[in-house]
Every structure is written in C-alpha cells, then in structure tokens.
N, CA, C and O atoms as a printed pandas DataFrame, in Angstrom:
     atom_number atom_name residue_name chain_id  residue_number  x_coord  y_coord  z_coord
0              1         N          MET        A               1   -9.555   -3.159  -20.778
1              2        CA          MET        A               1  -10.333   -4.380  -20.703
2              3         C          MET        A               1  -10.334   -4.860  -19.253
3              4         O          MET        A               1   -9.340   -4.735  -18.538
4              5         N          LYS        A               2  -11.456   -5.403  -18.846
5              6        CA          LYS        A               2  -11.587   -5.950  -17.515
6              7         C          LYS        A               2  -11.346   -7.457  -17.554
7              8         O          LYS        A               2  -11.477   -8.104  -18.593
8              9         N          TYR        A               3  -10.994   -7.987  -16.399
9             10        CA          TYR        A               3  -10.731   -9.417  -16.270
10            11         C          TYR        A               3  -11.923  -10.244  -16.763
11            12         O          TYR        A               3  -11.750  -11.214  -17.502
12            13         N          GLU        A               4  -13.114   -9.858  -16.355
13            14        CA          GLU        A               4  -14.312  -10.602  -16.731
14            15         C          GLU        A               4  -14.524  -10.611  -18.244
15            16         O          GLU        A               4  -14.949  -11.617  -18.814
16            17         N          GLU        A               5  -14.229   -9.495  -18.882
17            18        CA          GLU        A               5  -14.363   -9.413  -20.345
18            19         C          GLU        A               5  -13.359  -10.333  -21.031
19            20         O          GLU        A               5  -13.683  -11.013  -22.005
20            21         N          ALA        A               6  -12.143  -10.341  -20.510
21            22        CA          ALA        A               6  -11.111  -11.204  -21.088
22            23         C          ALA        A               6  -11.490  -12.677  -20.936
23            24         O          ALA        A               6  -11.319  -13.467  -21.864
24            25         N          MET        A               7  -12.006  -13.038  -19.760
25            26        CA          MET        A               7  -12.421  -14.421  -19.541
26            27         C          MET        A               7  -13.580  -14.803  -20.456
27            28         O          MET        A               7  -13.617  -15.920  -20.973
28            29         N          ALA        A               8  -14.518  -13.895  -20.660
29            30        CA          ALA        A               8  -15.645  -14.162  -21.552
30            31         C          ALA        A               8  -15.158  -14.381  -22.981
31            32         O          ALA        A               8  -15.657  -15.261  -23.682
32            33         N          GLU        A               9  -14.192  -13.590  -23.406
33            34        CA          GLU        A               9  -13.634  -13.744  -24.757
34            35         C          GLU        A               9  -12.882  -15.072  -24.880
35            36         O          GLU        A               9  -12.965  -15.741  -25.911
36            37         N          LEU        A              10  -12.155  -15.448  -23.840
37            38        CA          LEU        A              10  -11.472  -16.748  -23.848
38            39         C          LEU        A              10  -12.474  -17.896  -23.945
39            40         O          LEU        A              10  -12.251  -18.866  -24.670
40            41         N          GLU        A              11  -13.557  -17.779  -23.224
41            42        CA          GLU        A              11  -14.585  -18.819  -23.274
42            43         C          GLU        A              11  -15.194  -18.905  -24.672
43            44         O          GLU        A              11  -15.450  -19.997  -25.178
44            45         N          LYS        A              12  -15.422  -17.753  -25.289
45            46        CA          LYS        A              12  -15.972  -17.714  -26.648
46            47         C          LYS        A              12  -15.023  -18.401  -27.633
47            48         O          LYS        A              12  -15.454  -19.184  -28.480
48            49         N          ILE        A              13  -13.739  -18.102  -27.514
49            50        CA          ILE        A              13  -12.737  -18.722  -28.389
50            51         C          ILE        A              13  -12.712  -20.231  -28.163
51            52         O          ILE        A              13  -12.655  -21.010  -29.114
52            53         N          SER        A              14  -12.755  -20.630  -26.909
53            54        CA          SER        A              14  -12.741  -22.053  -26.576
54            55         C          SER        A              14  -13.927  -22.784  -27.199
55            56         O          SER        A              14  -13.773  -23.871  -27.757
56            57         N          ILE        A              15  -15.088  -22.192  -27.100
57            58        CA          ILE        A              15  -16.301  -22.800  -27.677
58            59         C          ILE        A              15  -16.181  -22.905  -29.190
59            60         O          ILE        A              15  -16.546  -23.924  -29.777
60            61         N          GLN        A              16  -15.669  -21.851  -29.822
61            62        CA          GLN        A              16  -15.496  -21.875  -31.275
62            63         C          GLN        A              16  -14.539  -22.995  -31.686
63            64         O          GLN        A              16  -14.762  -23.674  -32.688
64            65         N          MET        A              17  -13.470  -23.183  -30.903
65            66        CA          MET        A              17  -12.505  -24.231  -31.218
66            67         C          MET        A              17  -13.134  -25.610  -31.016
67            68         O          MET        A              17  -12.963  -26.499  -31.850
68            69         N          GLU        A              18  -13.859  -25.790  -29.912
69            70        CA          GLU        A              18  -14.498  -27.075  -29.629
70            71         C          GLU        A              18  -15.516  -27.448  -30.700
71            72         O          GLU        A              18  -15.680  -28.624  -31.025
72            73         N          ASN        A              19  -16.190  -26.453  -31.243
73            74        CA          ASN        A              19  -17.229  -26.696  -32.246
74            75         C          ASN        A              19  -16.696  -26.669  -33.673
75            76         O          ASN        A              19  -17.466  -26.714  -34.632
76            77         N          ASN        A              20  -15.374  -26.596  -33.807
77            78        CA          ASN        A              20  -14.737  -26.562  -35.133
78            79         C          ASN        A              20  -15.303  -25.459  -36.018
79            80         O          ASN        A              20  -15.545  -25.666  -37.207
80            81         N          GLU        A              21  -15.511  -24.289  -35.428
81            82        CA          GLU        A              21  -16.080  -23.159  -36.151
82            83         C          GLU        A              21  -15.016  -22.282  -36.807
83            84         O          GLU        A              21  -15.349  -21.321  -37.500
84            85         N          LEU        A              22  -13.749  -22.604  -36.597
85            86        CA          LEU        A              22  -12.672  -21.750  -37.094
86            87         C          LEU        A              22  -11.898  -22.435  -38.206
87            88         O          LEU        A              22  -11.573  -23.620  -38.124
88            89         N          GLY        A              23  -11.609  -21.661  -39.251
89            90        CA          GLY        A              23  -10.739  -22.149  -40.303
90            91         C          GLY        A              23   -9.290  -22.070  -39.826
91            92         O          GLY        A              23   -9.018  -21.547  -38.746
92            93         N          ILE        A              24   -8.387  -22.574  -40.611
93            94        CA          ILE        A              24   -6.963  -22.600  -40.244
94            95         C          ILE        A              24   -6.434  -21.199  -39.966
95            96         O          ILE        A              24   -5.760  -20.977  -38.960
96            97         N          ASP        A              25   -6.735  -20.255  -40.852
97            98        CA          ASP        A              25   -6.247  -18.888  -40.657
98            99         C          ASP        A              25   -6.845  -18.267  -39.400
99           100         O          ASP        A              25   -6.145  -17.605  -38.634
100          101         N          GLN        A              26   -8.124  -18.479  -39.195
101          102        CA          GLN        A              26   -8.785  -17.957  -38.006
102          103         C          GLN        A              26   -8.244  -18.619  -36.744
103          104         O          GLN        A              26   -8.104  -17.970  -35.707
104          105         N          LEU        A              27   -7.943  -19.906  -36.833
105          106        CA          LEU        A              27   -7.452  -20.645  -35.679
106          107         C          LEU        A              27   -6.147  -20.044  -35.167
107          108         O          LEU        A              27   -5.988  -19.827  -33.966
108          109         N          ALA        A              28   -5.228  -19.780  -36.068
109          110        CA          ALA        A              28   -3.951  -19.181  -35.673
110          111         C          ALA        A              28   -4.170  -17.805  -35.047
111          112         O          ALA        A              28   -3.543  -17.463  -34.045
112          113         N          GLU        A              29   -5.054  -17.032  -35.640
113          114        CA          GLU        A              29   -5.358  -15.692  -35.122
114          115         C          GLU        A              29   -5.981  -15.779  -33.733
115          116         O          GLU        A              29   -5.598  -15.034  -32.831
116          117         N          LYS        A              30   -6.936  -16.682  -33.562
117          118        CA          LYS        A              30   -7.627  -16.831  -32.277
118          119         C          LYS        A              30   -6.692  -17.382  -31.206
119          120         O          LYS        A              30   -6.793  -17.001  -30.040
120          121         N          LEU        A              31   -5.787  -18.272  -31.589
121          122        CA          LEU        A              31   -4.820  -18.792  -30.626
122          123         C          LEU        A              31   -3.899  -17.681  -30.127
123          124         O          LEU        A              31   -3.593  -17.618  -28.936
124          125         N          ASN        A              32   -3.463  -16.819  -31.017
125          126        CA          ASN        A              32   -2.645  -15.680  -30.608
126          127         C          ASN        A              32   -3.430  -14.741  -29.702
127          128         O          ASN        A              32   -2.899  -14.231  -28.716
128          129         N          GLN        A              33   -4.688  -14.519  -30.038
129          130        CA          GLN        A              33   -5.545  -13.676  -29.213
130          131         C          GLN        A              33   -5.722  -14.304  -27.830
131          132         O          GLN        A              33   -5.646  -13.612  -26.815
132          133         N          ALA        A              34   -5.956  -15.606  -27.795
133          134        CA          ALA        A              34   -6.127  -16.310  -26.518
134          135         C          ALA        A              34   -4.861  -16.225  -25.681
135          136         O          ALA        A              34   -4.929  -16.057  -24.463
136          137         N          LYS        A              35   -3.718  -16.339  -26.322
137          138        CA          LYS        A              35   -2.440  -16.242  -25.605
138          139         C          LYS        A              35   -2.308  -14.884  -24.927
139          140         O          LYS        A              35   -1.886  -14.805  -23.774
140          141         N          GLU        A              36   -2.663  -13.826  -25.629
141          142        CA          GLU        A              36   -2.590  -12.484  -25.057
142          143         C          GLU        A              36   -3.617  -12.291  -23.939
143          144         O          GLU        A              36   -3.331  -11.641  -22.933
144          145         N          LEU        A              37   -4.800  -12.851  -24.118
145          146        CA          LEU        A              37   -5.822  -12.752  -23.086
146          147         C          LEU        A              37   -5.401  -13.495  -21.817
147          148         O          LEU        A              37   -5.630  -13.011  -20.709
148          149         N          ILE        A              38   -4.791  -14.656  -21.975
149          150        CA          ILE        A              38   -4.306  -15.421  -20.827
150          151         C          ILE        A              38   -3.209  -14.642  -20.110
151          152         O          ILE        A              38   -3.188  -14.582  -18.881
152          153         N          LYS        A              39   -2.311  -14.055  -20.866
153          154        CA          LYS        A              39   -1.240  -13.239  -20.283
154          155         C          LYS        A              39   -1.832  -12.075  -19.479
155          156         O          LYS        A              39   -1.377  -11.784  -18.373
156          157         N          PHE        A              40   -2.838  -11.419  -20.036
157          158        CA          PHE        A              40   -3.506  -10.316  -19.362
158          159         C          PHE        A              40   -4.176  -10.786  -18.075
159          160         O          PHE        A              40   -4.045  -10.143  -17.033
160          161         N          CYS        A              41   -4.891  -11.906  -18.144
161          162        CA          CYS        A              41   -5.602  -12.420  -16.972
162          163         C          CYS        A              41   -4.629  -12.810  -15.868
163          164         O          CYS        A              41   -4.878  -12.530  -14.696
164          165         N          ARG        A              42   -3.536  -13.447  -16.228
165          166        CA          ARG        A              42   -2.529  -13.813  -15.223
166          167         C          ARG        A              42   -1.973  -12.573  -14.537
167          168         O          ARG        A              42   -1.811  -12.552  -13.317
168          169         N          ALA        A              43   -1.685  -11.555  -15.311
169          170        CA          ALA        A              43   -1.149  -10.311  -14.738
170          171         C          ALA        A              43   -2.177   -9.687  -13.791
171          172         O          ALA        A              43   -1.821   -9.199  -12.718
172          173         N          GLN        A              44   -3.431   -9.703  -14.184
173          174        CA          GLN        A              44   -4.481   -9.156  -13.330
174          175         C          GLN        A              44   -4.568   -9.921  -12.017
175          176         O          GLN        A              44   -4.700   -9.318  -10.952
176          177         N          LEU        A              45   -4.492  -11.249  -12.090
177          178        CA          LEU        A              45   -4.566  -12.066  -10.886
178          179         C          LEU        A              45   -3.383  -11.814   -9.957
179          180         O          LEU        A              45   -3.546  -11.756   -8.738
180          181         N          VAL        A              46   -2.201  -11.667  -10.529
181          182        CA          VAL        A              46   -1.011  -11.367   -9.721
182          183         C          VAL        A              46   -1.176  -10.020   -9.037
183          184         O          VAL        A              46   -0.863   -9.883   -7.854
184          185         N          ASN        A              47   -1.660   -9.028   -9.764
185          186        CA          ASN        A              47   -1.861   -7.698   -9.187
186          187         C          ASN        A              47   -2.871   -7.733   -8.041
187          188         O          ASN        A              47   -2.655   -7.117   -6.997
188          189         N          ILE        A              48   -3.958   -8.445   -8.240
189          190        CA          ILE        A              48   -4.984   -8.540   -7.205
190          191         C          ILE        A              48   -4.434   -9.270   -5.988
191          192         O          ILE        A              48   -4.691   -8.872   -4.852
192          193         N          GLU        A              49   -3.680  -10.336   -6.221
193          194        CA          GLU        A              49   -3.086  -11.073   -5.104
194          195         C          GLU        A              49   -2.151  -10.173   -4.294
195          196         O          GLU        A              49   -2.154  -10.219   -3.064
196          197         N          GLN        A              50   -1.362   -9.367   -4.974
197          198        CA          GLN        A              50   -0.460   -8.449   -4.291
198          199         C          GLN        A              50   -1.242   -7.412   -3.486
199          200         O          GLN        A              50   -0.864   -7.083   -2.362
200          201         N          GLU        A              51   -2.317   -6.906   -4.052
201          202        CA          GLU        A              51   -3.154   -5.936   -3.343
202          203         C          GLU        A              51   -3.769   -6.552   -2.096
203          204         O          GLU        A              51   -3.809   -5.924   -1.038
204          205         N          ILE        A              52   -4.247   -7.787   -2.225
205          206        CA          ILE        A              52   -4.847   -8.469   -1.079
206          207         C          ILE        A              52   -3.800   -8.691    0.011
207          208         O          ILE        A              52   -4.075   -8.466    1.189
208          209         N          GLN        A              53   -2.615   -9.128   -0.373
209          210        CA          GLN        A              53   -1.542   -9.338    0.600
210          211         C          GLN        A              53   -1.189   -8.044    1.317
211          212         O          GLN        A              53   -0.947   -8.035    2.524
212          213         N          LYS        A              54   -1.164   -6.954    0.563
213          214        CA          LYS        A              54   -0.857   -5.654    1.165
214          215         C          LYS        A              54   -1.941   -5.260    2.166
215          216         O          LYS        A              54   -1.637   -4.800    3.267
216          217         N          ILE        A              55   -3.186   -5.439    1.789
217          218        CA          ILE        A              55   -4.300   -5.107    2.680
218          219         C          ILE        A              55   -4.228   -5.947    3.948
219          220         O          ILE        A              55   -4.394   -5.433    5.054
220          221         N          LEU        A              56   -3.979   -7.239    3.782
221          222        CA          LEU        A              56   -3.917   -8.123    4.944
222          223         C          LEU        A              56   -2.735   -7.784    5.851
223          224         O          LEU        A              56   -2.852   -7.826    7.076
224          225         N          SER        A              57   -1.605   -7.451    5.245
225          226        CA          SER        A              57   -0.437   -7.099    6.078
226          227         C          SER        A              57   -0.641   -5.754    6.765
227          228         O          SER        A              57   -0.144   -5.555    7.873
228          229         N          ASP        A              58   -1.353   -4.835    6.144
229          230        CA          ASP        A              58   -1.654   -3.537    6.775
230          231         C          ASP        A              58   -2.588   -3.728    7.965
231          232         O          ASP        A              58   -2.478   -3.012    8.960
232          233         N          GLU        A              59   -3.506   -4.690    7.871
233          234        CA          GLU        A              59   -4.447   -4.942    8.952
234          235         C          GLU        A              59   -3.752   -5.549   10.176
235          236         O          GLU        A              59   -4.193   -5.353   11.308
236          237         N          GLU        A              60   -2.663   -6.287    9.938
237          238        CA          GLU        A              60   -1.943   -6.943   11.024
238          239         C          GLU        A              60   -1.126   -5.969   11.843
239          240         O          GLU        A              60   -0.695   -6.300   12.947
240          241         N          LYS        A              61   -0.906   -4.784   11.328
241          242        CA          LYS        A              61   -0.084   -3.782   12.019
242          243         C          LYS        A              61   -0.833   -3.075   13.095
243          244         O          LYS        A              61   -0.277   -2.204   13.765
C-alpha cells in the first residue's frame, strides 16, 4: 500500500464516521482499520524524513 492510498482510506473512514454511516460493529472495525492506517502512515513519514536527512547530509560532504 502507498501512503496516498492509506490517506485516502482514512479520509473515507472519517467521512463515514462524520455522516453516521457506520453501525456499532462496523465502527469498531473501521476504528481498528484507521489505527493501523495511521500507524502505517507515521512509519512512512519517518522513513521519508530519514531518507531526506541522509540525502541532505550526503550533499554537505
């Protein structure tokens, strides 16, 4: 999964929650899914930040 796909899925879940489109069982399932998507996105951002720092430090040499 790509970062953009995960963010799109998070936005979809958010809209469903805001519009009260989810039943109780679905809500718990979607919240767990959102938690995993957020974890994935954070990890992706950390990885990209590390890559950028490495590139910038390599350029300074």
